[in-house]
N, CA, C and O atoms as a Tripos MOL2 file, in Angstrom:
@<TRIPOS>MOLECULE
protein
  204   203    51     0     0
PROTEIN
NO_CHARGES

@<TRIPOS>ATOM
      1 N          -6.2720   -3.0860   14.0360 N.3       1 MET1
      2 CA         -6.4500   -2.3050   12.8430 C.3       1 MET1
      3 C          -6.3650   -3.2500   11.6510 C.2       1 MET1
      4 O          -5.5170   -4.1420   11.6150 O.2       1 MET1
      5 N          -7.2440   -3.0510   10.6800 N.am      2 LYS2
      6 CA         -7.2810   -3.8930    9.4930 C.3       2 LYS2
      7 C          -7.1490   -3.0320    8.2460 C.2       2 LYS2
      8 O          -7.6310   -1.9000    8.2060 O.2       2 LYS2
      9 N          -6.5030   -3.5690    7.2470 N.am      3 VAL3
     10 CA         -6.3830   -2.9000    5.9570 C.3       3 VAL3
     11 C          -7.6820   -3.1130    5.2060 C.2       3 VAL3
     12 O          -8.1310   -4.2470    5.0390 O.2       3 VAL3
     13 N          -8.2860   -2.0240    4.7520 N.am      4 ILE4
     14 CA         -9.5390   -2.1510    4.0120 C.3       4 ILE4
     15 C          -9.3910   -1.7100    2.5590 C.2       4 ILE4
     16 O         -10.2870   -1.9460    1.7490 O.2       4 ILE4
     17 N          -8.2660   -1.0690    2.2190 N.am      5 ALA5
     18 CA         -8.0540   -0.6280    0.8410 C.3       5 ALA5
     19 C          -6.5690   -0.3680    0.6080 C.2       5 ALA5
     20 O          -5.8050   -0.1310    1.5440 O.2       5 ALA5
     21 N          -6.1840   -0.4180   -0.6590 N.am      6 PHE6
     22 CA         -4.8350   -0.1000   -1.0740 C.3       6 PHE6
     23 C          -4.9150    1.0070   -2.1110 C.2       6 PHE6
     24 O          -5.7410    0.9580   -3.0220 O.2       6 PHE6
     25 N          -4.0590    1.9960   -1.9690 N.am      7 ILE7
     26 CA         -3.9690    3.0400   -2.9840 C.3       7 ILE7
     27 C          -2.7820    2.6850   -3.8610 C.2       7 ILE7
     28 O          -1.6490    2.6030   -3.3860 O.2       7 ILE7
     29 N          -3.0470    2.4770   -5.1320 N.am      8 THR8
     30 CA         -1.9790    2.0510   -6.0340 C.3       8 THR8
     31 C          -1.5940    3.1250   -7.0430 C.2       8 THR8
     32 O          -0.6150    2.9630   -7.7720 O.2       8 THR8
     33 N          -2.3370    4.2020   -7.0930 N.am      9 ASP9
     34 CA         -2.0370    5.2860   -8.0310 C.3       9 ASP9
     35 C          -1.0550    6.2500   -7.3670 C.2       9 ASP9
     36 O          -1.3840    6.8930   -6.3700 O.2       9 ASP9
     37 N           0.1440    6.3450   -7.9250 N.am     10 TYR10
     38 CA          1.1900    7.1580   -7.3130 C.3      10 TYR10
     39 C           0.7970    8.6240   -7.1940 C.2      10 TYR10
     40 O           1.1560    9.2780   -6.2140 O.2      10 TYR10
     41 N           0.0710    9.1480   -8.1630 N.am     11 SER11
     42 CA         -0.3030   10.5590   -8.0980 C.3      11 SER11
     43 C          -1.2500   10.8300   -6.9300 C.2      11 SER11
     44 O          -1.1770   11.8910   -6.3110 O.2      11 SER11
     45 N          -2.1280    9.8930   -6.6270 N.am     12 VAL12
     46 CA         -3.0480   10.0500   -5.4900 C.3      12 VAL12
     47 C          -2.2640   10.0080   -4.1850 C.2      12 VAL12
     48 O          -2.5210   10.8020   -3.2800 O.2      12 VAL12
     49 N          -1.3190    9.0980   -4.0840 N.am     13 VAL13
     50 CA         -0.4940    8.9980   -2.8770 C.3      13 VAL13
     51 C           0.2900   10.2930   -2.6870 C.2      13 VAL13
     52 O           0.3740   10.8060   -1.5720 O.2      13 VAL13
     53 N           0.8630   10.8240   -3.7630 N.am     14 ASP14
     54 CA          1.6130   12.0780   -3.6710 C.3      14 ASP14
     55 C           0.7290   13.2310   -3.2150 C.2      14 ASP14
     56 O           1.1640   14.0650   -2.4200 O.2      14 ASP14
     57 N          -0.5090   13.2890   -3.7090 N.am     15 ARG15
     58 CA         -1.4180   14.3580   -3.2900 C.3      15 ARG15
     59 C          -1.7630   14.2490   -1.8030 C.2      15 ARG15
     60 O          -1.8420   15.2610   -1.1070 O.2      15 ARG15
     61 N          -1.9680   13.0270   -1.3220 N.am     16 ILE16
     62 CA         -2.2800   12.8290    0.0960 C.3      16 ILE16
     63 C          -1.0960   13.2400    0.9570 C.2      16 ILE16
     64 O          -1.2690   13.9380    1.9560 O.2      16 ILE16
     65 N           0.1030   12.8170    0.5800 N.am     17 ILE17
     66 CA          1.3030   13.1720    1.3430 C.3      17 ILE17
     67 C           1.4920   14.6890    1.3500 C.2      17 ILE17
     68 O           1.8060   15.2740    2.3870 O.2      17 ILE17
     69 N           1.3000   15.3220    0.1980 N.am     18 HIS18
     70 CA          1.4350   16.7800    0.1230 C.3      18 HIS18
     71 C           0.3760   17.4720    0.9920 C.2      18 HIS18
     72 O           0.6900   18.4360    1.6900 O.2      18 HIS18
     73 N          -0.8560   16.9960    0.9570 N.am     19 HIS19
     74 CA         -1.9340   17.5900    1.7470 C.3      19 HIS19
     75 C          -1.6430   17.5030    3.2490 C.2      19 HIS19
     76 O          -1.9440   18.4300    4.0000 O.2      19 HIS19
     77 N          -1.0600   16.3910    3.6760 N.am     20 LEU20
     78 CA         -0.7320   16.2080    5.0910 C.3      20 LEU20
     79 C           0.5690   16.8940    5.4820 C.2      20 LEU20
     80 O           1.0010   16.8180    6.6320 O.2      20 LEU20
     81 N           1.1930   17.5690    4.5060 N.am     21 LYS21
     82 CA          2.4510   18.2790    4.7220 C.3      21 LYS21
     83 C           3.5430   17.3390    5.2350 C.2      21 LYS21
     84 O           4.3230   17.6920    6.1200 O.2      21 LYS21
     85 N           3.5810   16.1460    4.6650 N.am     22 LEU22
     86 CA          4.5950   15.1570    4.9950 C.3      22 LEU22
     87 C           5.5940   15.0810    3.8480 C.2      22 LEU22
     88 O           5.3350   15.5640    2.7460 O.2      22 LEU22
     89 N           6.7280   14.4720    4.1240 N.am     23 THR23
     90 CA          7.6970   14.2330    3.0620 C.3      23 THR23
     91 C           8.0410   12.7620    3.0520 C.2      23 THR23
     92 O           8.1490   12.1230    4.0990 O.2      23 THR23
     93 N           8.2070   12.2440    1.8730 N.am     24 PHE24
     94 CA          8.5920   10.8490    1.7340 C.3      24 PHE24
     95 C           9.3410   10.6870    0.4210 C.2      24 PHE24
     96 O           8.8490   11.0640   -0.6430 O.2      24 PHE24
     97 N          10.5290   10.1260    0.5130 N.am     25 VAL25
     98 CA         11.3130    9.8470   -0.6770 C.3      25 VAL25
     99 C          11.8110    8.4140   -0.5480 C.2      25 VAL25
    100 O          12.6020    8.1070    0.3450 O.2      25 VAL25
    101 N          11.3590    7.5540   -1.4200 N.am     26 ALA26
    102 CA         11.7980    6.1630   -1.4070 C.3      26 ALA26
    103 C          13.1490    6.0640   -2.1010 C.2      26 ALA26
    104 O          13.4040    6.7560   -3.0860 O.2      26 ALA26
    105 N          14.0060    5.2040   -1.5820 N.am     27 ASP27
    106 CA         15.2920    4.9800   -2.2290 C.3      27 ASP27
    107 C          15.0910    4.4260   -3.6300 C.2      27 ASP27
    108 O          15.7000    4.8940   -4.5920 O.2      27 ASP27
    109 N          14.2350    3.4320   -3.7300 N.am     28 LYS28
    110 CA         13.8630    2.8670   -5.0220 C.3      28 LYS28
    111 C          12.5740    2.0830   -4.8390 C.2      28 LYS28
    112 O          12.2400    1.6770   -3.7260 O.2      28 LYS28
    113 N          11.8640    1.8740   -5.9140 N.am     29 LEU29
    114 CA         10.6240    1.1190   -5.8530 C.3      29 LEU29
    115 C          10.9260   -0.3610   -5.6690 C.2      29 LEU29
    116 O          11.9320   -0.8470   -6.1860 O.2      29 LEU29
    117 N          10.0830   -1.0890   -4.9450 N.am     30 PRO30
    118 CA         10.3030   -2.5310   -4.8180 C.3      30 PRO30
    119 C          10.0140   -3.2180   -6.1420 C.2      30 PRO30
    120 O           9.2290   -2.7130   -6.9440 O.2      30 PRO30
    121 N          10.6380   -4.3580   -6.3770 N.am     31 PRO31
    122 CA         10.3160   -5.1050   -7.5980 C.3      31 PRO31
    123 C           8.8330   -5.4750   -7.6050 C.2      31 PRO31
    124 O           8.2910   -5.8310   -6.5590 O.2      31 PRO31
    125 N           8.1710   -5.3990   -8.7440 N.am     32 PRO32
    126 CA          6.7300   -5.6640   -8.7950 C.3      32 PRO32
    127 C           6.3340   -7.0330   -8.2510 C.2      32 PRO32
    128 O           5.2920   -7.1530   -7.6070 O.2      32 PRO32
    129 N           7.1330   -8.0570   -8.4920 N.am     33 CYS33
    130 CA          6.7440   -9.3880   -8.0350 C.3      33 CYS33
    131 C           6.7670   -9.4730   -6.5090 C.2      33 CYS33
    132 O           5.9140  -10.1430   -5.9280 O.2      33 CYS33
    133 N           7.7140   -8.8160   -5.8490 N.am     34 ILE34
    134 CA          7.7750   -8.8640   -4.3870 C.3      34 ILE34
    135 C           6.6070   -8.0860   -3.7870 C.2      34 ILE34
    136 O           5.9910   -8.5450   -2.8250 O.2      34 ILE34
    137 N           6.2980   -6.9220   -4.3390 N.am     35 ALA35
    138 CA          5.1730   -6.1360   -3.8360 C.3      35 ALA35
    139 C           3.8710   -6.9070   -3.9900 C.2      35 ALA35
    140 O           3.0180   -6.8670   -3.1030 O.2      35 ALA35
    141 N           3.7090   -7.6080   -5.1070 N.am     36 TYR36
    142 CA          2.4990   -8.3870   -5.3410 C.3      36 TYR36
    143 C           2.4080   -9.5530   -4.3630 C.2      36 TYR36
    144 O           1.3270   -9.8600   -3.8620 O.2      36 TYR36
    145 N           3.5400  -10.2040   -4.0880 N.am     37 GLN37
    146 CA          3.5580  -11.3130   -3.1370 C.3      37 GLN37
    147 C           3.1980  -10.8280   -1.7320 C.2      37 GLN37
    148 O           2.4510  -11.5010   -1.0220 O.2      37 GLN37
    149 N           3.7180   -9.6740   -1.3250 N.am     38 GLU38
    150 CA          3.3840   -9.1320   -0.0140 C.3      38 GLU38
    151 C           1.9100   -8.7830    0.0710 C.2      38 GLU38
    152 O           1.2840   -8.9830    1.1120 O.2      38 GLU38
    153 N           1.3530   -8.2680   -1.0050 N.am     39 LEU39
    154 CA         -0.0710   -7.9530   -1.0380 C.3      39 LEU39
    155 C          -0.9030   -9.2120   -0.8790 C.2      39 LEU39
    156 O          -1.8730   -9.2220   -0.1220 O.2      39 LEU39
    157 N          -0.5360  -10.2710   -1.5830 N.am     40 LEU40
    158 CA         -1.2710  -11.5280   -1.4620 C.3      40 LEU40
    159 C          -1.1630  -12.0990   -0.0540 C.2      40 LEU40
    160 O          -2.1450  -12.6090    0.4840 O.2      40 LEU40
    161 N           0.0230  -12.0180    0.5470 N.am     41 MET41
    162 CA          0.1960  -12.5320    1.9040 C.3      41 MET41
    163 C          -0.6550  -11.7370    2.8820 C.2      41 MET41
    164 O          -1.2400  -12.3180    3.7960 O.2      41 MET41
    165 N          -0.7370  -10.4360    2.7120 N.am     42 ALA42
    166 CA         -1.5490   -9.6070    3.5990 C.3      42 ALA42
    167 C          -3.0240   -9.9610    3.4520 C.2      42 ALA42
    168 O          -3.7560   -9.9900    4.4420 O.2      42 ALA42
    169 N          -3.4610  -10.2270    2.2360 N.am     43 CYS43
    170 CA         -4.8580  -10.5910    2.0100 C.3      43 CYS43
    171 C          -5.1790  -11.9600    2.5870 C.2      43 CYS43
    172 O          -6.2700  -12.1670    3.1190 O.2      43 CYS43
    173 N          -4.2500  -12.8880    2.4900 N.am     44 GLU44
    174 CA         -4.4910  -14.2320    3.0080 C.3      44 GLU44
    175 C          -4.6170  -14.2410    4.5230 C.2      44 GLU44
    176 O          -5.4150  -15.0020    5.0700 O.2      44 GLU44
    177 N          -3.8430  -13.4080    5.2070 N.am     45 THR45
    178 CA         -3.8860  -13.4120    6.6690 C.3      45 THR45
    179 C          -5.1520  -12.7480    7.2030 C.2      45 THR45
    180 O          -5.5380  -12.9780    8.3490 O.2      45 THR45
    181 N          -5.7980  -11.9270    6.3780 N.am     46 SER46
    182 CA         -7.0170  -11.2560    6.8330 C.3      46 SER46
    183 C          -8.2690  -11.8410    6.1870 C.2      46 SER46
    184 O          -9.2820  -11.1490    6.0780 O.2      46 SER46
    185 N          -8.2200  -13.0810    5.7640 N.am     47 ALA47
    186 CA         -9.3610  -13.6910    5.0940 C.3      47 ALA47
    187 C         -10.5760  -13.8010    6.0150 C.2      47 ALA47
    188 O         -11.7110  -13.7990    5.5390 O.2      47 ALA47
    189 N         -10.3520  -13.8980    7.3240 N.am     48 GLU48
    190 CA        -11.4850  -14.0130    8.2330 C.3      48 GLU48
    191 C         -12.3300  -12.7360    8.2700 C.2      48 GLU48
    192 O         -13.4550  -12.7530    8.7680 O.2      48 GLU48
    193 N         -11.7990  -11.6460    7.7530 N.am     49 TYR49
    194 CA        -12.5490  -10.3850    7.7240 C.3      49 TYR49
    195 C         -13.8090  -10.5200    6.8860 C.2      49 TYR49
    196 O         -14.8370   -9.9290    7.2150 O.2      49 TYR49
    197 N         -13.7410  -11.2960    5.8040 N.am     50 PHE50
    198 CA        -14.8670  -11.4170    4.8920 C.3      50 PHE50
    199 C         -15.7970  -12.5580    5.2270 C.2      50 PHE50
    200 O         -16.8520  -12.6820    4.6040 O.2      50 PHE50
    201 N         -15.4510  -13.3980    6.1890 N.am     51 SER51
    202 CA        -16.3070  -14.5370    6.4860 C.3      51 SER51
    203 C         -17.3280  -14.2210    7.5500 C.2      51 SER51
    204 O         -18.1280  -15.0830    7.9140 O.2      51 SER51
@<TRIPOS>BOND
     1     1     2 1
     2     2     3 1
     3     3     4 2
     4     3     5 am
     5     5     6 1
     6     6     7 1
     7     7     8 2
     8     7     9 am
     9     9    10 1
    10    10    11 1
    11    11    12 2
    12    11    13 am
    13    13    14 1
    14    14    15 1
    15    15    16 2
    16    15    17 am
    17    17    18 1
    18    18    19 1
    19    19    20 2
    20    19    21 am
    21    21    22 1
    22    22    23 1
    23    23    24 2
    24    23    25 am
    25    25    26 1
    26    26    27 1
    27    27    28 2
    28    27    29 am
    29    29    30 1
    30    30    31 1
    31    31    32 2
    32    31    33 am
    33    33    34 1
    34    34    35 1
    35    35    36 2
    36    35    37 am
    37    37    38 1
    38    38    39 1
    39    39    40 2
    40    39    41 am
    41    41    42 1
    42    42    43 1
    43    43    44 2
    44    43    45 am
    45    45    46 1
    46    46    47 1
    47    47    48 2
    48    47    49 am
    49    49    50 1
    50    50    51 1
    51    51    52 2
    52    51    53 am
    53    53    54 1
    54    54    55 1
    55    55    56 2
    56    55    57 am
    57    57    58 1
    58    58    59 1
    59    59    60 2
    60    59    61 am
    61    61    62 1
    62    62    63 1
    63    63    64 2
    64    63    65 am
    65    65    66 1
    66    66    67 1
    67    67    68 2
    68    67    69 am
    69    69    70 1
    70    70    71 1
    71    71    72 2
    72    71    73 am
    73    73    74 1
    74    74    75 1
    75    75    76 2
    76    75    77 am
    77    77    78 1
    78    78    79 1
    79    79    80 2
    80    79    81 am
    81    81    82 1
    82    82    83 1
    83    83    84 2
    84    83    85 am
    85    85    86 1
    86    86    87 1
    87    87    88 2
    88    87    89 am
    89    89    90 1
    90    90    91 1
    91    91    92 2
    92    91    93 am
    93    93    94 1
    94    94    95 1
    95    95    96 2
    96    95    97 am
    97    97    98 1
    98    98    99 1
    99    99   100 2
   100    99   101 am
   101   101   102 1
   102   102   103 1
   103   103   104 2
   104   103   105 am
   105   105   106 1
   106   106   107 1
   107   107   108 2
   108   107   109 am
   109   109   110 1
   110   110   111 1
   111   111   112 2
   112   111   113 am
   113   113   114 1
   114   114   115 1
   115   115   116 2
   116   115   117 am
   117   117   118 1
   118   118   119 1
   119   119   120 2
   120   119   121 am
   121   121   122 1
   122   122   123 1
   123   123   124 2
   124   123   125 am
   125   125   126 1
   126   126   127 1
   127   127   128 2
   128   127   129 am
   129   129   130 1
   130   130   131 1
   131   131   132 2
   132   131   133 am
   133   133   134 1
   134   134   135 1
   135   135   136 2
   136   135   137 am
   137   137   138 1
   138   138   139 1
   139   139   140 2
   140   139   141 am
   141   141   142 1
   142   142   143 1
   143   143   144 2
   144   143   145 am
   145   145   146 1
   146   146   147 1
   147   147   148 2
   148   147   149 am
   149   149   150 1
   150   150   151 1
   151   151   152 2
   152   151   153 am
   153   153   154 1
   154   154   155 1
   155   155   156 2
   156   155   157 am
   157   157   158 1
   158   158   159 1
   159   159   160 2
   160   159   161 am
   161   161   162 1
   162   162   163 1
   163   163   164 2
   164   163   165 am
   165   165   166 1
   166   166   167 1
   167   167   168 2
   168   167   169 am
   169   169   170 1
   170   170   171 1
   171   171   172 2
   172   171   173 am
   173   173   174 1
   174   174   175 1
   175   175   176 2
   176   175   177 am
   177   177   178 1
   178   178   179 1
   179   179   180 2
   180   179   181 am
   181   181   182 1
   182   182   183 1
   183   183   184 2
   184   183   185 am
   185   185   186 1
   186   186   187 1
   187   187   188 2
   188   187   189 am
   189   189   190 1
   190   190   191 1
   191   191   192 2
   192   191   193 am
   193   193   194 1
   194   194   195 1
   195   195   196 2
   196   195   197 am
   197   197   198 1
   198   198   199 1
   199   199   200 2
   200   199   201 am
   201   201   202 1
   202   202   203 1
   203   203   204 2
@<TRIPOS>SUBSTRUCTURE
     1 MET1         2 RESIDUE 1 A MET
     2 LYS2         6 RESIDUE 1 A LYS
     3 VAL3        10 RESIDUE 1 A VAL
     4 ILE4        14 RESIDUE 1 A ILE
     5 ALA5        18 RESIDUE 1 A ALA
     6 PHE6        22 RESIDUE 1 A PHE
     7 ILE7        26 RESIDUE 1 A ILE
     8 THR8        30 RESIDUE 1 A THR
     9 ASP9        34 RESIDUE 1 A ASP
    10 TYR10       38 RESIDUE 1 A TYR
    11 SER11       42 RESIDUE 1 A SER
    12 VAL12       46 RESIDUE 1 A VAL
    13 VAL13       50 RESIDUE 1 A VAL
    14 ASP14       54 RESIDUE 1 A ASP
    15 ARG15       58 RESIDUE 1 A ARG
    16 ILE16       62 RESIDUE 1 A ILE
    17 ILE17       66 RESIDUE 1 A ILE
    18 HIS18       70 RESIDUE 1 A HIS
    19 HIS19       74 RESIDUE 1 A HIS
    20 LEU20       78 RESIDUE 1 A LEU
    21 LYS21       82 RESIDUE 1 A LYS
    22 LEU22       86 RESIDUE 1 A LEU
    23 THR23       90 RESIDUE 1 A THR
    24 PHE24       94 RESIDUE 1 A PHE
    25 VAL25       98 RESIDUE 1 A VAL
    26 ALA26      102 RESIDUE 1 A ALA
    27 ASP27      106 RESIDUE 1 A ASP
    28 LYS28      110 RESIDUE 1 A LYS
    29 LEU29      114 RESIDUE 1 A LEU
    30 PRO30      118 RESIDUE 1 A PRO
    31 PRO31      122 RESIDUE 1 A PRO
    32 PRO32      126 RESIDUE 1 A PRO
    33 CYS33      130 RESIDUE 1 A CYS
    34 ILE34      134 RESIDUE 1 A ILE
    35 ALA35      138 RESIDUE 1 A ALA
    36 TYR36      142 RESIDUE 1 A TYR
    37 GLN37      146 RESIDUE 1 A GLN
    38 GLU38      150 RESIDUE 1 A GLU
    39 LEU39      154 RESIDUE 1 A LEU
    40 LEU40      158 RESIDUE 1 A LEU
    41 MET41      162 RESIDUE 1 A MET
    42 ALA42      166 RESIDUE 1 A ALA
    43 CYS43      170 RESIDUE 1 A CYS
    44 GLU44      174 RESIDUE 1 A GLU
    45 THR45      178 RESIDUE 1 A THR
    46 SER46      182 RESIDUE 1 A SER
    47 ALA47      186 RESIDUE 1 A ALA
    48 GLU48      190 RESIDUE 1 A GLU
    49 TYR49      194 RESIDUE 1 A TYR
    50 PHE50      198 RESIDUE 1 A PHE
    51 SER51      202 RESIDUE 1 A SER
């Protein structure tokens, strides 16, 4: 399985979770710099997808 998109708009994520009748409550949001670093690492490992 490969990641093909990221949803970054919280309201869209909330609507999807509500539509699927799921519940999710995060303890706290991750620091922006760590989330960005994880995103970059995920993109780097899947670089062969675009080649």
